[in-house]
N, C-alpha and C positions, 0 to 999 in steps of 0.2 A: 711702865709704859711698854708696849710691844710695837715693833715696827716690822713691816714686810721689807725684805731686802732681795733684790733681783740679781745681785752679784756685781753689776757694773756700778751701781750707786744705790743707796737705800731710798732714793726718791726725793731727797732734799739736800744731801750733803754738799754737792758742788754747785747748787744754784740758790735755793731758797734760804738756806742757813747763812751763806755769805751776805745775802741781801739784808736779812734781819740784823746780822751783826754790823753791817755797814751803817745802820742808823745811829750807832754809837760814835761814829767818826765825823769830824767836821771837814776833814780832808782825807782823801783816799788816793794813794799812789799806786798800790798794787794789791790784788786779792789772790791768794794762793790756797787752793783747796787740795788736800792730800787724802788718799786712801792708802793705807799700809796694811797689807794682809799676808798671812801665812796660808797658802793654798795646798798644804799637804793632804787635806781631806777632800779636795775637789776631784771627784772621780770621773769626770767627763773627759775621757782621754782625747777625743777628737778636738775639743777646744784647747785643752792644756798642751797637747803634743803638736797637733797639726796647726792650730790657729795661733797659739802663743809661742810655740817652739820649745817648751820645757822638755828636758830629756833628749834634746837634739843637739848636734854640733852647732857652734856659733855661726857657721856658714849656711845653715839651713834657712831656706826662704819661707818664712811664715807670713800669713796674710796681714797680721797686725802691723808689720813693718812696711807694707805697701804704701806708696805715696798717697796721702789723703785719708788713710784708714783711721788714724788717731784723731785727726780733726773732725772727721765725720761722726765718730763716737760721741764727742763732747760739744759739737757745735750748738746743740740745743741749749745746754747749760750756759755756754759762753755767750750766746746771743741774748738769752734771758737777762743775764747780769749786765751785759753791755747796754741793752736797751733800757733797762731800769735805771741805770746810772748815767745815761746820756753819752755813752762812749761810742765814738765813730771808729769802727774797726778798720785797720789797714790790712792786716793779714793774720792768719792763724798758722804758726810754725809748729812743727812736730819734732819731738826728740824721743828717740828710742834707744835704750841701752840694755845690755844684758851681761851676765857674768856666769861663770861656770861653778858648779859644786866641786869641791875637792874630794868628795867621798860619794860612794853609791848610796842612794836614798830609795827606800821602799815606801812609796806613798800611794794614795788612793788611785791615782791615774795609772800607776804601774811603777816601773823602775826608772829612776833617773841615775844613770851611770856617772861615775866620777869623770870629770872633764867635759860634761855636757851642760846645757843651760839649766841653772838652778835658781835664777832670779831675773826678773825683768823690771825695767823702769820706763814708764811712758809719760810723756808730758805734751799737753796741748797748750801752746803759749800764744796768747793774744797780744798783738802789737797795735798800739795806737800812739800817734804822735812820736813815732820812732822809739818807743820804749815798751817794755813788757808791762801789761796792766792786769791781765787775768791769766793765771796758770792753774790748770787742772792736772794733777799728777797722781799716778798709781804706781806703787812699788809692791811687787808681788814676789814672794819667796816660797821655796819648797822647804826651807828650814830657817829658823831665826838667825843663825850665825852666818848665812850667806850675804855677801855685800854689806858688811857692817858700816861702811863709809857712806851708804845711802841713808835717807831718812828712816828712822825706826819708830815703831809705835809701841803701844802697851797691849799685851795679850796677843791674840791671834788675828784680830781685826780691829783697826782703829782709824779714826779720822782726825784731821786737824785743819782748821781754817786759820790762816794768818792774814791779817789786814794791816798792811804798812800804810801809815798815815798819821793823823793826829786824832786821838791817841792810837798807838800801835795796839792791836787786839789779836789775841791768840785764843782759839777755842778748841782744845783737844777733847775727844771722847772715845770711848771703847765700846764696841758692840760685842755682845755675847751671843755666840751661835751654838745651838744645841743639837742640830741635825746634820748628818753627813749628806753631801750632794754626790750622788752617783747612782749607778744602776741598782744597787741594793736598796736605795731609798724610794725607788719608783714603783715598787711592787704593789 
């Protein structure tokens, strides 16, 4: 099977797949959808450096950490799941974390110097009835060994859906990517 992936989601990972998997549960306490990716081959420097802050110091102000940016990216998926499951949303919280690389990395976007941002972790956390009910999370690294304490995947791009309920359900899968994204691929 082939799937088109636009980078933010492959079009079903954080919304339709959790809904399909939720049909296996008689009770659902929380749905957690994760994308875990190695973006060393993502050559769009404006997004990687200016938008996400890779290769920048940790005090660099990137747009993705602006209030409301993470919730805005995933509110469509969150609302789709919430509406389908009859969940009344209280709020969508955001969590953004990053960590530095301890070595200089030469990647498609350019150079990520030692001591600059080498991995980011973003979460849109949906709260209903004063508890977390839907979490959409992305962990993006420039090298596999950066932030090993964060969720890890299989290969360079993988997804995981975890449904806490009865029964507990976990669906991991790996996406194979064969083309580089960057100026050289746009010719």
